[in-house]
C-alpha positions, 0 to 999 in steps of 0.5 A: 843692424841686428841682421848685419851683426848676426851675419858678421858673427856667423859668417862662416856658416852661410854662403855669400849668396845666402847672406845677401838673400837674407839681408835683402829679404829683411831689408824689404820687409822691415824698411822698404814695405814700411816706408811704402805703407807710411806714404799710403797712410799719410796720403790717406790721412791716417797719420800726419807726419813721420813722427806719429806724435798722436797715440791714436795714429800709432795703432795702424802702423804698429798693427801693420808692422806686427803683420810684417814681423809675423810674415818674417818669422813664419816664412823667411827667418825660420827657427830651423835655419836662423834660430838666433835671428828668428828669436830677435824678430820674435822679440821685436814682434812681442815688443811691437804688440806690447806697444800696440796694446799700450796705445789702446790705453793711450800710453805712448812708448818710444819706438826708437828706445825700443829698437836700440835697447833690443839691438843692444841685448841681442848683440850681448846675447850674440857675443855670448852665444858665439863666444866673441869678444865685442866689448867695443860694439856693446859699449857703443850700443850702450852709448847709443841708448843714451844718445837716442834717449837724449835726442828724443828728450831734446826734440820733445818727442817723448817724456822720460816715462815714455823712454823708459817704457820703450827701453823696457819693452825692447830689452825685456822681450829680448832678455826673455827670449835669450833663455830659449836660444842662448 
């Protein structure tokens, strides 16, 4: 979603071919490869379900996700070509590493809240950076933060503390990096 927002707000800077290339690159590294790794981990018995409810089972997926994000920021979404997107994925890497460290202390963070809060901060930053009025999108994302939190509570997937930790991991990492590109 962050990639689509970035490419939409920065539309005149890139050719259509480059937009498609960037989008598919990120799609492969952040969605397709993690799905394949999920099926491998599930077949190997390292995780029992897509929910990954056990804190101990989160370590390997978070570590693999960290490696994929490192690959993305080092080889594909570089600072010189896509600075704003580079810092978004760097923030995602910081959040993921923090969630991984917390898992070693048997503390679970809501990865859903981490994702939606980081997207919200990124969109706020992008709209300020490109001086684009995106009030409705930002309001929608703030509403989505509440809906994601409510759904995770309703499903009994997380406690309120885990949701707050996830929200803070996602938003604070992005806020810290906003200073570097805004």
